[in-house]
Rosetta silent file (secondary structure, phi, psi, omega in degrees, C-alpha in Angstrom):
SEQUENCE: MKVEFNFNQSGVIPYRKTKAGVEVLLITSIKKKKWVIPKGFVEFNMSPFESAKKEAIEEAGVLGSNETIELGHFENNKSIGVCHVKVFALEVIEELADYPDKSKRQRKWFALNEAAENVQTKQISDMILSLESKLRS
SCORE:     score description
SCORE:     0.000 S_00000001
   1 L     0.000  127.745 -179.536   50.291   83.759 -113.337 S_00000001
   2 L   -84.981  128.166  177.395   48.733   84.159 -109.903 S_00000001
   3 L   -93.593  128.990  178.046   48.298   87.741 -108.703 S_00000001
   4 L  -112.575  148.869 -179.564   48.752   88.211 -104.980 S_00000001
   5 E  -115.217  152.683  171.404   47.606   91.165 -102.928 S_00000001
   6 E  -107.100  132.929 -179.352   48.935   92.696  -99.736 S_00000001
   7 E  -120.797  147.276  175.196   46.346   93.688  -97.154 S_00000001
   8 E  -113.683  125.498  175.086   46.679   95.789  -94.021 S_00000001
   9 E  -124.429  162.260  173.244   44.620   94.962  -90.969 S_00000001
  10 E  -143.072  153.151 -179.220   44.711   96.189  -87.406 S_00000001
  11 E  -148.047  170.915  177.764   43.275   94.858  -84.211 S_00000001
  12 E  -128.959  151.087  166.979   43.145   95.452  -80.487 S_00000001
  13 E  -105.505  100.191 -179.719   43.551   93.392  -77.396 S_00000001
  14 E   -71.477  135.542 -179.014   40.910   94.971  -75.149 S_00000001
  15 E  -140.092  162.172  171.837   41.907   94.836  -71.486 S_00000001
  16 E  -142.582  152.972  178.025   40.869   95.994  -68.032 S_00000001
  17 E   -99.578  128.424  177.925   42.688   96.130  -64.721 S_00000001
  18 E  -124.520  173.817  176.668   41.025   94.334  -61.813 S_00000001
  19 L   -61.371  -31.150 -179.628   42.059   93.496  -58.250 S_00000001
  20 L   -80.215  -12.985 -178.471   42.946   90.004  -59.522 S_00000001
  21 E   130.044 -166.817 -178.860   45.121   91.432  -62.319 S_00000001
  22 E   -80.260  136.110  175.080   44.779   92.294  -65.984 S_00000001
  23 E  -120.021  150.550 -178.302   41.934   90.676  -67.927 S_00000001
  24 E  -117.703  138.762  176.505   41.488   90.462  -71.704 S_00000001
  25 E   -95.777  121.817  174.218   38.209   90.549  -73.620 S_00000001
  26 E  -111.674  156.243  176.902   37.933   88.009  -76.433 S_00000001
  27 E  -125.869  160.939  176.900   35.118   87.599  -78.940 S_00000001
  28 E   -89.400  146.745  173.455   34.051   84.660  -81.046 S_00000001
  29 L   -70.171  156.430 -174.880   34.604   84.603  -84.794 S_00000001
  30 L   -70.407  -47.842 -174.071   31.372   84.600  -86.777 S_00000001
  31 L   -81.248  -54.009 -171.864   31.803   81.372  -88.762 S_00000001
  32 L   -93.810   -6.865  178.180   33.944   79.027  -86.688 S_00000001
  33 L    59.104   34.256  176.713   33.082   80.444  -83.234 S_00000001
  34 L   -92.392  152.987  178.952   36.745   80.494  -82.160 S_00000001
  35 E   -73.751  126.999 -177.174   38.022   83.023  -79.641 S_00000001
  36 E  -139.777  176.534  172.310   39.663   85.974  -81.438 S_00000001
  37 L  -103.323  156.826  174.137   40.441   89.652  -80.949 S_00000001
  38 L   -65.174  125.776  176.683   38.550   92.461  -82.697 S_00000001
  39 E  -158.103  162.410  178.659   40.339   93.233  -85.966 S_00000001
  40 E  -173.660 -176.986 -179.135   39.645   94.235  -89.534 S_00000001
  41 E   -69.081  142.987  176.759   40.990   96.021  -92.568 S_00000001
  42 L   -69.454  122.221 -175.152   42.541   99.439  -92.014 S_00000001
  43 L   -80.920  150.519  178.731   39.949  101.849  -93.337 S_00000001
  44 L   -54.310  136.431  178.658   40.669  104.659  -95.781 S_00000001
  45 L    65.551   19.561  175.532   41.649  107.916  -94.047 S_00000001
  46 L  -125.975  146.452  173.555   42.062  106.192  -90.659 S_00000001
  47 L   -73.642  161.279  177.015   45.218  105.280  -88.799 S_00000001
  48 H   -55.671  -39.449 -179.975   45.628  101.598  -87.961 S_00000001
  49 H   -68.242  -43.425  178.575   44.780  102.351  -84.298 S_00000001
  50 H   -60.396  -41.730  179.649   41.667  104.408  -85.169 S_00000001
  51 H   -64.867  -41.680  178.989   40.494  101.635  -87.458 S_00000001
  52 H   -65.038  -39.016  177.382   41.118   99.002  -84.767 S_00000001
  53 H   -62.168  -38.114  177.770   39.151  101.058  -82.210 S_00000001
  54 H   -63.025  -41.866  177.273   36.237  101.139  -84.664 S_00000001
  55 H   -62.858  -37.922  179.358   36.391   97.329  -84.939 S_00000001
  56 H   -61.653  -38.734  177.753   36.353   97.068  -81.130 S_00000001
  57 H   -68.211  -49.946 -175.766   33.096   99.022  -81.036 S_00000001
  58 H   -66.771  -45.412 -171.841   31.473   97.086  -83.891 S_00000001
  59 H   -90.399  -35.461 -175.235   32.649   93.562  -83.004 S_00000001
  60 H  -112.973  -12.317  179.833   33.067   93.625  -79.202 S_00000001
  61 L    67.729   39.331  178.380   30.914   96.556  -78.134 S_00000001
  62 E  -127.933  143.114  173.491   33.660   98.286  -76.172 S_00000001
  63 E  -104.329  141.386 -176.588   34.923  101.850  -76.076 S_00000001
  64 E  -129.938  170.012  178.277   38.548  102.376  -75.193 S_00000001
  65 L   -64.286  156.092  176.797   41.090  104.921  -74.184 S_00000001
  66 L   -84.828   -8.947  177.009   42.862  106.990  -76.843 S_00000001
  67 L   -89.107  140.262 -176.762   46.234  106.069  -75.362 S_00000001
  68 L  -148.324  167.101  172.541   47.729  102.886  -76.700 S_00000001
  69 L  -127.678  130.364  172.836   50.738  100.672  -77.005 S_00000001
  70 E   -78.040  119.728 -176.004   51.489   98.849  -80.229 S_00000001
  71 E   -84.811  -22.700  179.849   51.963   95.264  -79.065 S_00000001
  72 E   152.822 -170.256  179.138   53.352   93.949  -82.330 S_00000001
  73 E  -150.338  161.554  176.455   52.497   92.746  -85.786 S_00000001
  74 E  -155.276  170.058  179.201   52.338   89.521  -87.758 S_00000001
  75 E  -116.307  141.661  173.594   51.510   88.239  -91.218 S_00000001
  76 E  -114.968  122.515  175.542   48.718   85.904  -92.266 S_00000001
  77 E   -86.605  120.334  179.904   49.169   84.090  -95.544 S_00000001
  78 E  -112.527  168.936 -178.261   45.823   83.859  -97.299 S_00000001
  79 L   -64.049  -25.858 -177.660   44.925   82.270 -100.612 S_00000001
  80 L  -103.740    0.851  178.430   44.818   85.678 -102.310 S_00000001
  81 E   154.749 -161.647 -176.287   47.872   87.233 -100.682 S_00000001
  82 E  -109.604  132.284  178.591   49.526   88.343  -97.481 S_00000001
  83 E  -106.933  120.192  178.549   47.684   90.126  -94.702 S_00000001
  84 E   -96.296  121.639 -174.460   49.825   92.375  -92.469 S_00000001
  85 E  -118.384  123.325  173.094   48.217   92.800  -89.038 S_00000001
  86 E  -100.597  137.314 -177.497   49.187   95.439  -86.424 S_00000001
  87 E  -122.395  134.913 -177.988   47.902   94.821  -82.896 S_00000001
  88 E  -122.169  154.083  170.644   47.380   97.445  -80.187 S_00000001
  89 E   -82.505  143.015  178.272   46.453   97.371  -76.513 S_00000001
  90 E  -137.159  109.174  176.835   43.109   99.038  -75.762 S_00000001
  91 E   -74.692  121.014 -177.004   42.103   99.857  -72.197 S_00000001
  92 E   -76.305  128.058  177.010   38.332   99.438  -72.050 S_00000001
  93 E  -109.856  -16.557  177.556   36.498  102.394  -70.512 S_00000001
  94 E  -157.510  136.678  172.093   32.939  101.324  -71.346 S_00000001
  95 E  -102.299  125.853 -178.767   31.098   98.158  -72.380 S_00000001
  96 L   -85.752  141.613  177.393   28.098   98.846  -74.592 S_00000001
  97 L   -74.313  -31.359 -178.515   24.846   96.932  -74.059 S_00000001
  98 L  -129.106  137.035 -179.784   24.069   97.133  -77.770 S_00000001
  99 L  -158.450  161.350 -171.124   26.509   97.039  -80.698 S_00000001
 100 L   -53.296  -42.417 -175.520   26.460   95.938  -84.380 S_00000001
 101 L   -95.816   13.797 -175.142   27.772   92.350  -83.949 S_00000001
 102 L   -53.402  -42.021 -177.066   25.981   91.582  -80.662 S_00000001
 103 L   -81.272  -10.000 -176.340   23.762   88.871  -82.188 S_00000001
 104 L  -101.325  -19.532 -171.977   26.657   87.329  -84.184 S_00000001
 105 L  -135.713  156.742  168.393   29.366   86.991  -81.528 S_00000001
 106 L  -102.498  156.656  172.589   29.933   86.180  -77.878 S_00000001
 107 E  -133.190  145.778 -176.621   32.289   88.208  -75.729 S_00000001
 108 E  -154.564  139.050  175.356   34.010   87.077  -72.562 S_00000001
 109 E   -85.118  136.519 -179.778   36.637   88.376  -70.134 S_00000001
 110 E  -129.080  148.971  166.284   39.607   86.057  -69.515 S_00000001
 111 E   -65.279  157.071 -175.060   42.640   86.090  -67.233 S_00000001
 112 H   -54.163  -51.051 -177.768   45.796   86.605  -69.314 S_00000001
 113 H   -61.652  -41.192 -179.796   46.951   82.968  -69.285 S_00000001
 114 H   -66.504  -40.684  177.810   43.467   81.682  -70.103 S_00000001
 115 H   -62.375  -44.850 -179.270   43.068   84.187  -72.953 S_00000001
 116 H   -61.607  -35.186  178.877   46.464   83.201  -74.374 S_00000001
 117 H   -72.908  -27.888 -173.869   45.454   79.521  -74.311 S_00000001
 118 H   -87.387  -20.322  178.098   42.123   80.174  -76.044 S_00000001
 119 E   -84.107  149.215 -176.336   43.313   82.116  -79.098 S_00000001
 120 L   -86.081  -25.946 -175.018   44.532   80.131  -82.097 S_00000001
 121 L   -87.885  118.513 -176.265   47.179   82.548  -83.388 S_00000001
 122 H   -58.493  -40.147 -178.753   50.510   82.103  -81.596 S_00000001
 123 H   -62.843  -39.526  178.309   51.566   85.699  -82.193 S_00000001
 124 H   -68.742  -40.457  176.757   48.383   87.003  -80.554 S_00000001
 125 H   -57.044  -46.138  178.888   48.853   84.562  -77.682 S_00000001
 126 H   -62.581  -38.870  179.265   52.389   85.898  -77.164 S_00000001
 127 H   -65.998  -39.348  177.984   51.117   89.503  -77.260 S_00000001
 128 H   -61.860  -45.392 -178.891   48.492   88.701  -74.617 S_00000001
 129 H   -66.060  -26.232 -179.965   51.160   87.161  -72.370 S_00000001
 130 H   -88.406   -6.617 -171.771   53.377   90.239  -72.801 S_00000001
 131 H   -58.346  -50.447 -175.685   50.563   92.693  -72.087 S_00000001
 132 H   -58.922  -44.921 -179.984   51.028   93.096  -68.335 S_00000001
 133 H   -68.243  -34.968  179.204   54.773   93.823  -68.600 S_00000001
 134 H   -69.699  -31.225  178.200   54.229   96.250  -71.503 S_00000001
 135 H   -69.487  -28.765  179.528   51.627   98.154  -69.472 S_00000001
 136 H   -78.416  -22.631 -175.849   54.203   98.633  -66.694 S_00000001
 137 L   -71.963    0.000    0.000   56.862  100.026  -69.075 S_00000001
């Protein structure tokens, strides 16, 4: 009998407002070098948003506002179980020159449409495309 586990992760879509419109910061995954958002397991004694903000600092080197919008959630089926992922918007207030994953990842600002095209997960792509309208609500 195969035992499956349920995991909780959270992530952020870091964004900034420019004269040209809203831009999203993506980072590369460590192994496959694909464009992704900062995310990780929800840490003990932290809310999903607090945990996601911590991942943004560690993986993307960005500090964000404490105000947020939950953009949605999705499930990832893994070989050992199901991973439930909550995703939040994070307005970037500072980019750090040095951060834990700096030597392991690239980071790059994208226009919304370009960011949505570059991520592999359809649900994240949809959340990126909905970001501008959700910020106006």
